[in-house]
Structure formats: structure tokens, C-alpha cells
C-alpha positions as CSV (number, residue, x, y, z in Angstrom):
1,M,0.0,0.0,0.0
2,K,2.8,2.4,0.9
3,S,4.7,1.6,-2.3
4,S,1.6,2.2,-4.4
5,R,1.0,5.6,-2.7
6,K,4.6,6.6,-3.4
7,K,4.1,6.0,-7.1
8,L,1.1,8.4,-7.2
9,G,1.7,11.9,-8.6
10,T,0.6,15.1,-6.9
11,S,-2.5,15.4,-9.0
12,D,-3.4,11.8,-8.3
13,R,-3.0,12.4,-4.6
14,I,-5.2,15.5,-4.7
15,I,-7.9,13.6,-6.6
16,L,-7.7,10.6,-4.2
17,F,-7.9,13.0,-1.2
18,G,-10.9,14.7,-2.7
19,G,-12.5,11.4,-3.2
20,Y,-12.0,10.4,0.4
21,V,-13.4,13.8,1.6
22,L,-16.5,13.4,-0.5
23,L,-16.9,9.8,0.6
24,G,-16.6,10.9,4.3
25,I,-19.1,13.7,3.8
26,F,-21.5,11.2,2.2
27,A,-21.1,8.7,5.0
28,V,-21.8,11.4,7.6
29,L,-24.9,12.5,5.8
30,V,-26.2,8.9,5.8
31,F,-25.1,8.1,9.3
32,I,-26.6,11.2,11.1
33,P,-30.2,10.6,10.1
34,L,-29.9,6.9,10.9
35,A,-28.4,7.6,14.3
36,Y,-31.1,10.2,15.0
37,V,-33.9,7.8,14.2
38,V,-32.4,5.0,16.3
39,I,-31.8,7.3,19.3
40,A,-35.2,9.0,19.0
41,S,-36.9,5.6,19.1
42,F,-35.7,5.2,22.6
43,M,-36.4,8.7,23.8
44,D,-39.2,9.7,26.1
45,P,-41.7,11.5,23.9
46,T,-42.0,14.5,26.2
47,V,-38.2,15.0,26.4
48,L,-37.9,14.5,22.7
49,N,-40.5,17.1,21.8
50,N,-39.3,19.7,24.4
51,Q,-35.5,19.2,24.5
52,G,-34.6,17.1,21.5
53,I,-32.0,14.3,21.6
54,S,-30.7,13.5,25.1
55,F,-28.0,11.0,26.1
56,Q,-29.1,10.7,29.7
57,I,-30.4,7.2,30.5
58,K,-33.3,8.6,32.6
59,D,-34.7,10.2,29.4
60,W,-34.7,6.9,27.5
61,T,-37.6,4.4,27.3
62,V,-38.5,1.2,25.4
63,D,-42.2,2.0,25.6
64,A,-42.5,2.6,21.8
65,Y,-41.0,-0.8,21.0
66,G,-43.3,-2.5,23.5
67,R,-46.3,-0.9,21.8
68,V,-45.1,-1.8,18.3
69,L,-44.3,-5.4,19.1
70,K,-47.6,-5.9,20.9
71,N,-49.6,-4.8,17.9
72,N,-51.2,-7.6,15.9
73,M,-51.3,-5.6,12.7
74,I,-47.5,-5.0,12.8
75,W,-46.9,-8.7,13.2
76,R,-49.3,-9.6,10.5
77,G,-47.8,-7.0,8.1
78,F,-44.3,-8.3,9.1
79,F,-45.2,-11.9,8.3
80,N,-46.9,-10.9,5.0
81,S,-43.9,-8.8,3.9
82,F,-41.5,-11.6,4.7
83,F,-43.7,-14.1,2.8
84,Y,-44.1,-11.9,-0.2
85,S,-40.4,-11.0,-0.3
86,T,-39.2,-14.6,0.1
87,A,-41.7,-16.1,-2.4
88,F,-41.3,-13.2,-4.9
89,T,-37.5,-13.5,-4.7
90,A,-37.6,-17.3,-5.4
91,I,-39.9,-16.9,-8.3
92,S,-38.2,-13.9,-9.8
93,V,-34.6,-15.1,-9.5
94,F,-35.5,-18.5,-10.9
95,I,-37.3,-17.0,-13.9
96,T,-34.5,-14.5,-14.5
97,L,-31.8,-17.1,-14.5
98,L,-33.8,-19.4,-16.8
99,A,-34.3,-16.5,-19.3
100,A,-30.8,-15.2,-19.1
101,Y,-29.1,-18.6,-19.9
102,P,-30.3,-19.0,-23.5
103,M,-29.9,-15.2,-24.1
104,S,-26.2,-15.6,-23.2
105,K,-25.8,-18.0,-26.1
106,K,-24.5,-16.1,-29.1
107,D,-25.6,-18.9,-31.5
108,L,-29.2,-18.7,-30.3
109,V,-31.6,-18.2,-33.3
110,G,-33.5,-14.9,-32.9
111,R,-31.3,-13.7,-30.1
112,K,-31.3,-10.1,-31.3
113,F,-35.1,-10.1,-31.7
114,F,-35.7,-11.3,-28.2
115,N,-33.2,-8.8,-26.8
116,T,-35.1,-6.0,-28.6
117,I,-38.4,-7.2,-27.2
118,F,-37.0,-7.3,-23.7
119,L,-35.5,-3.8,-24.0
120,I,-38.8,-2.4,-25.3
121,T,-40.5,-3.5,-22.1
122,M,-38.0,-1.5,-20.0
123,F,-39.1,1.8,-21.6
124,F,-42.7,1.3,-22.5
125,G,-45.5,-0.2,-20.3
126,G,-49.3,-0.6,-20.6
127,G,-50.0,1.8,-17.8
128,L,-51.8,1.4,-14.5
129,I,-55.4,1.2,-15.7
130,P,-54.8,-1.5,-18.4
131,T,-52.7,-3.4,-16.0
132,F,-55.3,-3.3,-13.3
133,I,-58.0,-4.4,-15.8
134,L,-55.7,-7.4,-16.8
135,I,-55.1,-8.4,-13.2
136,N,-58.8,-8.1,-12.5
137,Q,-59.8,-10.3,-15.5
138,L,-57.3,-12.9,-14.3
139,H,-59.1,-12.9,-11.0
140,M,-55.9,-12.0,-9.1
141,V,-57.2,-8.8,-7.4
142,N,-57.1,-9.2,-3.6
143,T,-55.0,-12.3,-3.8
144,I,-51.3,-12.9,-3.1
145,W,-50.8,-13.7,-6.8
146,A,-51.3,-10.0,-7.7
147,I,-48.1,-9.3,-5.7
148,L,-46.0,-12.4,-6.8
149,I,-46.7,-12.8,-10.5
150,P,-46.9,-9.6,-12.5
151,G,-43.5,-8.1,-11.8
152,S,-41.6,-11.4,-11.3
153,F,-39.5,-11.0,-14.5
154,N,-37.0,-8.1,-14.3
155,V,-35.3,-7.3,-17.6
156,W,-32.4,-5.4,-15.9
157,N,-31.7,-8.4,-13.7
158,M,-31.8,-10.7,-16.7
159,I,-29.2,-8.5,-18.4
160,L,-26.9,-8.8,-15.4
161,A,-27.3,-12.5,-15.2
162,R,-26.7,-12.8,-19.0
163,T,-23.5,-10.8,-18.7
164,Y,-22.3,-13.0,-15.9
165,Y,-23.1,-16.2,-17.9
166,Q,-21.0,-14.8,-20.7
167,S,-18.0,-14.3,-18.4
168,I,-17.9,-18.0,-17.6
169,P,-15.4,-20.0,-19.8
170,G,-17.1,-22.0,-22.6
171,E,-14.8,-24.9,-21.8
172,L,-17.1,-25.8,-18.9
173,R,-19.9,-26.6,-21.4
174,E,-17.5,-28.5,-23.6
175,A,-16.4,-30.6,-20.7
176,S,-20.0,-31.3,-19.6
177,Q,-20.9,-32.3,-23.2
178,L,-18.1,-34.9,-23.2
179,D,-19.6,-36.3,-20.1
180,G,-23.0,-36.6,-21.8
181,A,-24.8,-33.8,-20.0
182,S,-27.7,-32.1,-21.6
183,E,-28.3,-28.3,-21.5
184,V,-30.7,-28.8,-18.5
185,E,-28.2,-30.9,-16.6
186,H,-25.4,-28.4,-17.4
187,F,-27.5,-25.5,-16.2
188,F,-28.5,-27.0,-12.9
189,R,-25.3,-29.0,-12.0
190,I,-22.6,-26.8,-13.5
191,M,-23.9,-23.2,-14.0
192,M,-25.8,-22.8,-10.8
193,P,-22.9,-23.6,-8.4
194,V,-20.6,-21.4,-10.4
195,C,-23.2,-18.5,-10.4
196,K,-23.5,-18.1,-6.7
197,P,-22.2,-14.5,-6.7
198,I,-24.7,-13.2,-9.2
199,I,-27.5,-15.3,-7.6
200,A,-26.7,-13.6,-4.3
201,V,-26.8,-10.2,-6.0
202,L,-30.2,-10.9,-7.5
203,V,-31.6,-12.3,-4.3
204,L,-30.5,-9.3,-2.3
205,W,-31.8,-6.7,-4.8
206,T,-35.1,-8.5,-5.4
207,F,-35.7,-9.1,-1.7
208,V,-35.0,-5.5,-0.7
209,G,-37.1,-4.2,-3.6
210,M,-40.1,-6.3,-2.6
211,W,-39.7,-5.6,1.1
212,N,-39.8,-1.8,0.4
213,S,-42.6,-2.1,-2.1
214,Y,-46.1,-1.0,-1.2
215,F,-47.7,0.4,-4.4
216,D,-48.9,-2.9,-5.9
217,A,-50.3,-3.9,-2.5
218,L,-52.1,-0.6,-2.2
219,I,-53.7,-1.0,-5.6
220,Y,-54.5,-4.7,-5.7
221,L,-55.1,-5.7,-2.0
222,N,-58.3,-4.7,-0.2
223,D,-58.1,-7.3,2.7
224,A,-56.2,-5.9,5.7
225,D,-55.0,-9.4,6.6
226,L,-53.1,-9.6,3.2
227,Q,-51.4,-6.2,3.4
228,P,-47.7,-6.0,3.8
229,L,-45.8,-4.2,6.5
230,Q,-45.2,-1.2,4.3
231,L,-48.9,-0.3,4.1
232,V,-49.1,-0.5,7.9
233,L,-46.0,1.8,8.1
234,R,-47.6,4.1,5.6
235,S,-50.6,4.6,7.8
236,I,-48.3,5.4,10.7
237,L,-45.7,7.5,9.0
238,V,-47.5,9.3,6.1
239,Q,-51.1,9.4,7.3
240,N,-50.1,9.8,10.9
241,T,-52.7,7.3,12.1
242,P,-51.2,4.7,14.4
243,Q,-53.0,1.4,14.9
244,P,-55.7,1.9,17.7
245,G,-54.1,-0.8,19.9
246,M,-50.9,1.1,20.1
247,I,-52.4,4.1,21.9
248,A,-55.6,2.6,23.4
249,D,-54.4,3.3,27.0
250,I,-53.8,7.0,26.4
251,Q,-56.6,9.4,27.0
252,S,-55.0,12.8,26.4
253,T,-55.0,14.0,22.8
254,A,-51.6,15.7,23.4
255,E,-50.1,12.6,24.8
256,M,-51.5,10.6,21.8
257,A,-49.7,12.9,19.5
258,K,-46.4,12.6,21.3
259,V,-46.6,8.8,21.4
260,A,-47.6,8.7,17.8
261,E,-44.5,10.7,16.9
262,L,-42.3,8.3,18.9
263,L,-43.9,5.2,17.3
264,K,-42.8,6.5,13.9
265,Y,-39.1,6.1,14.8
266,A,-39.7,2.7,16.4
267,T,-41.5,1.3,13.4
268,I,-38.8,2.5,11.1
269,V,-36.2,0.6,13.1
270,V,-38.2,-2.5,13.4
271,S,-39.0,-2.6,9.6
272,S,-35.3,-2.1,8.7
273,L,-33.9,-4.9,10.9
274,P,-34.4,-7.8,8.5
275,L,-32.4,-6.0,5.8
276,L,-29.7,-5.0,8.2
277,I,-29.4,-8.6,9.4
278,M,-29.5,-10.0,5.8
279,Y,-26.9,-7.8,4.1
280,P,-23.7,-9.0,6.0
281,F,-24.4,-12.6,4.9
282,F,-24.6,-11.5,1.2
283,Q,-21.8,-8.9,1.2
284,K,-19.0,-11.2,0.0
285,Y,-21.1,-12.5,-3.0
286,F,-22.6,-9.1,-3.6
287,D,-19.3,-7.4,-4.2
288,Q,-18.0,-10.2,-6.4
289,G,-21.1,-10.6,-8.4
290,V,-21.4,-6.9,-9.2
291,M,-17.8,-6.6,-10.3
292,V,-17.7,-9.8,-12.4
293,G,-21.0,-9.0,-14.1
294,S,-19.8,-5.5,-15.1
295,V,-16.6,-6.2,-16.9
296,K,-17.8,-8.2,-19.9
297,G,-20.8,-7.2,-22.0
């Protein structure tokens, strides 16, 4: 590291220093709001509204987390979001990998035509009303299939997987052919173990995207028992209407407003925990998959 730094010129060092400064500023801008939300979720609502953030233990409380975790709608939304995210990720990644494999073959008949069709769908869509009419005619409104099926194929993810397939040496296919393996056997026995990095990238991106998604559920789901966590959070954060069970024991309107403000921070932390727990396990594959899939097109 020291020898590489000695080889850098003055202009390179200035650019490198500027990059570090910008990266540090960006990290601070990201960290401060996160730290504020986490600390505020433990604060006494009265102290938080009157004095702001306090680091004295006597001003802290876990009342907000107790109210959040005791609420049935939060748990129902949490379970629904986890189910939707897991099932959608499995369906989407499987379809994406299957579609990307033949598209990575340069000798595929009609390859340019299919690539063009896929690219068109990235820029042009039918619109919300025609899509809703289609989902309604398929009898998927107010069912889990309205969340899992329509957006399961992602063209951008297919392009990433296709690029990754093309970076794998062709000698692997030749070797499997000599052993008598068909295309299906080669795909599942050879390609899938080799493609763990890009699979991890697709799983992470798809899971996070579905976990944070709420618009499709808002349009297609009417049953409260089917709604994901994001719709519950929307009622708390955007519409400022906590679930009745969270503040049923509070009589004062002013106290309700204070607790409602505190519940916002606690629900944000609770909803972010699965993603924070998930990312470290995928980080190794994530970095490798993104880099390898970006150097060959």
C-alpha cells in the first residue's frame, strides 16, 4: 500500500484525497439521520419534543418498541412482507436465471429479436389502468398472486445474469458435453454452483425491492390481513394514524400525538432490521457478483 502511494503523482493524490473527503461527507450525511432515528426511538416523547435528543439514561424508554411489538397488525404485516419478499425472490430469480441462460448463447436463433423485445418493455408499459384491468380479468385482485406474479420478471436483472453467464469460460460446457450432460443438466449442475455470486446479488436486490414495495399492494389488495408491513407503516408515517391498539391506553390528545410521533421512529427501526441482518451474509457474494458482471458485456 505504501509503495503504491509513493508512485502516485501530486494530481493523483489530490484527486484521491478529494474522493476520500466526498466519501466521508456522504457517510456522515447517511449516518446522522440513521443515528437520530435509532436514538429518537428510545427517547421519552416529552423530552424528545421539548429538548430534542438526550443521552441521559433517565430520558430513555423502550415503551415505543413495546407498543409496536404488541400490535397484531404490525406482526401480520411483518409476516406478509416476509412471505411476499421470500416467495417473490424465489420466483423472480428462478425465472430470471432461466431466461438469461439462453440469451447468453451467441448462436441462439432470434437472439437479437428477443433482446429487442426485452429492452422495449424496459421503456414502455401498458399503464396502471390497463394493468389493473388485466389483473382483474385474471381474478388475481385481492390475492397474493397479484403481488407475486406480474413483476416477477425483471429485464435489468436478466441482463446482469446474462452478462455473468458470458463471463464463464465456454470450456465448462464442452467438458459437460463430453460427459454426456444435456443443457438442462449443465444449467443446474454446473452453472448454478458457479453462479452463486450473481444469484446472491439478484436475491438481495429482489428481496430489498419487494420488502420496500407498497404500491402494488395498495392497488390490488383490499383485505387488511393480506397487506404487507409497508402499508401499515404508511398509515403510521404518512397518514399519521397509528393502529388503535398502540395508543388505546392514552386518554389525552396531546399525549397521543407525542406517542404517535415516537412510534414512527420505532416502526422504522423494526422494519429495517431484516435488511440490516440480511446484508452481511450476502456482502461477499454481492461485491464479487457486481464486479464480475460488469466487466464483460
